[in-house]
C-alpha positions in Angstrom: 0.0 0.0 0.0 1.6 3.3 -1.1 -1.0 5.7 0.4 -0.4 6.3 4.1 -2.1 8.3 6.8 -0.4 9.8 9.9 -2.0 9.1 13.3 -3.1 12.8 13.3 -4.9 12.3 10.0 -6.5 9.1 11.2 -7.7 10.9 14.3 -9.1 13.7 12.3 -11.1 11.4 10.0 -12.7 9.4 12.9 -13.5 12.7 14.7 -14.9 14.1 11.5 -17.2 11.0 11.1 -18.5 11.4 14.6 -19.0 15.1 14.4 -20.8 14.7 11.0 -23.3 12.2 12.4 -23.8 14.3 15.6 -24.5 17.4 13.6 -26.7 15.7 11.0 -28.9 14.0 13.7 -29.1 17.3 15.7 -29.9 19.7 12.9 -30.2 17.8 9.6 -27.2 19.8 8.2 -24.3 18.2 6.4 -20.9 19.3 7.7 -18.5 21.0 5.3 -14.9 19.7 4.9 -12.7 21.6 7.4 -10.5 24.2 5.6 -7.5 23.1 7.6 -7.4 19.5 6.3 -4.1 18.3 4.8 -3.8 17.8 1.0 -3.5 14.1 1.8 -7.0 14.1 3.0 -8.2 15.7 -0.2 -6.9 12.8 -2.3 -9.7 10.7 -3.9 -10.0 7.5 -1.9 -12.5 4.8 -1.3 -13.7 4.8 2.4 -16.1 3.0 4.7 -17.5 4.2 8.0 -18.5 1.5 10.5 -20.6 2.2 13.6 -20.5 -0.4 16.3 -22.6 -0.5 19.5 -20.2 -0.9 22.4 -21.3 -2.8 25.5 -18.9 -4.0 28.2 -16.1 -4.3 25.6 -18.2 -6.2 23.1 -19.1 -4.6 19.7 -22.2 -5.2 17.7 -22.6 -3.7 14.2 -25.0 -0.8 14.0 -24.3 0.5 10.5 -21.6 0.3 7.7 -21.7 2.1 4.4 -19.0 3.5 2.1 -17.7 4.4 -1.2 -15.6 1.5 -2.6 -13.9 3.5 -5.4 -11.6 6.6 -5.3 -14.2 9.0 -6.8 -14.4 11.6 -4.0 -11.8 13.5 -1.9 -11.2 11.5 1.2 -12.5 14.0 3.8 -15.7 14.5 1.8 -16.1 10.8 1.3 -15.9 10.3 5.1 -18.7 12.9 5.6 -20.9 11.2 3.0 -20.3 7.7 4.3 -20.8 8.6 7.9 -24.3 10.0 7.3 -25.2 7.0 5.2 -23.9 4.5 7.7 -26.0 6.2 10.4 -29.2 6.7 8.5 -29.3 4.6 5.3 -28.0 1.1 6.1 -31.0 -1.1 5.1 -30.2 -3.7 7.7 -30.8 -1.3 10.7 -33.2 1.5 11.7 -31.6 4.9 11.5 -29.3 5.8 14.5 -30.8 8.3 17.0 -28.7 10.9 18.7 -29.2 9.3 22.1 -27.2 6.2 20.9 -24.0 8.1 20.0 -22.6 7.8 23.5 -22.7 4.0 23.1 -21.3 3.8 19.5 -17.7 3.5 18.5 -16.7 4.9 15.1 -14.3 3.2 12.7 -13.0 4.6 9.4 -11.5 2.3 6.7 -9.6 4.0 3.9 -9.3 1.7 0.9 -6.8 1.2 -1.8 -8.3 1.1 -5.4 -9.8 -2.4 -6.0 -7.7 -4.6 -8.4 -9.1 -7.5 -10.4 -7.9 -10.9 -9.2 -7.0 -12.9 -12.2 -6.6 -16.7 -12.2 -6.6 -19.4 -15.0 -9.2 -21.4 -13.0 -11.5 -20.2 -10.2 -10.3 -22.9 -7.8 -7.1 -20.9 -7.6 -8.7 -17.7 -6.1 -7.8 -18.7 -2.5 -4.1 -18.7 -3.4 -4.4 -15.0 -4.5 -6.2 -13.7 -1.5 -4.9 -13.3 2.0 -7.1 -13.1 5.1 -6.0 -10.2 7.3 -4.7 -8.2 4.4 -7.3 -8.2 1.6 -10.9 -7.0 1.4 -13.1 -8.4 -1.4 -15.6 -7.2 -4.0 -17.6 -9.8 -6.0 -19.6 -9.0 -9.1 -21.8 -11.2 -11.2 -24.4 -9.7 -13.5 -26.3 -7.1 -11.5 -25.1 -8.5 -8.2 -22.3 -6.9 -6.2 -21.0 -7.4 -2.7 -18.1 -6.1 -0.6 -16.6 -7.2 2.7 -13.8 -5.2 4.4 -10.5 -6.9 5.3 -11.2 -6.9 9.1 -14.4 -8.9 8.7 -13.0 -12.4 8.1 -10.5 -11.9 10.9 -13.2 -10.8 13.4 -15.3 -13.8 12.4 -12.5 -16.3 12.1 -13.1 -17.3 8.4 -10.6 -19.0 6.2 -10.2 -17.9 2.6 -12.9 -20.1 1.1 -15.4 -19.0 3.7 -14.4 -15.4 3.0 -15.1 -15.9 -0.7 -18.4 -17.7 0.0 -19.6 -15.0 2.5 -18.7 -12.2 -0.1 -20.9 -14.1 -2.6 -23.8 -14.1 -0.2 -23.3 -10.4 0.6 -23.8 -9.9 -3.1 -27.0 -11.9 -3.0 -25.5 -14.9 -4.7 -25.2 -18.6 -3.8 -22.1 -19.2 -1.7 -20.3 -21.2 -4.4 -20.7 -18.4 -7.0 -17.0 -17.6 -6.7 -16.3 -20.8 -8.6 -18.2 -19.7 -11.7 -16.1 -18.3 -14.6 -18.3 -15.2 -15.2 -17.9 -14.0 -11.6 -15.5 -11.1 -11.2 -13.5 -10.8 -8.0 -11.5 -7.7 -6.9 -9.3 -7.2 -3.8 -8.2 -4.2 -1.9 -6.4 -3.2 1.3 -7.4 -0.8 4.0 -5.9 1.6 6.6 -8.3 1.5 9.6 -8.6 3.9 12.5 -11.1 3.4 15.3 -12.2 4.6 18.7 -11.2 2.3 21.5 -14.4 3.2 23.4 -17.2 5.7 22.4 -15.6 9.1 22.1 -12.4 7.5 23.4 -8.8 7.2 22.2 -8.4 6.7 18.4 -5.8 4.2 17.2 -4.9 2.5 14.0 -6.4 -0.9 13.9 -4.0 -3.8 13.2 -5.7 -6.9 11.6 
């Protein structure tokens, strides 16, 4: 991964995500990108914002949405993804402001997805590394994405990761073995709060 973030930049992005959601839930207004952000944070990048309910050290997903491709300046992408994760994830009801003191914010900055090429689909597991790669799977109108931290947190092996990505796309779990399925991989720099509003650190997976 060539793109890097300093701890200060990671801190800023996570704080920006939290402040954005807080402001949006309070007033309905979308925050503007702070004028003081570094040029690095205005580079187009894919990004996902993850909200997890935090209870006695355990985390439970509350919302996760992002922009997989580098189409938007990073700081703006964080603002857009944060509001979407809080209010538009179809798996959950919208977050209400009273929940924010119980939610930890996580920001994953993505490398551009690259197509995984193999001469036969059975070789996909040899080209993908759990703990490093995230996956995007496409077949027809179906598309699904899982971040690199997901298979680590759920203790999946590579084949399970591929099958779960297929199911995220609304496909049968063995769809990664079909020749017309496209698979892309990417990496992520991840910063997260240790506790709600707590210390922000880079997450190692």
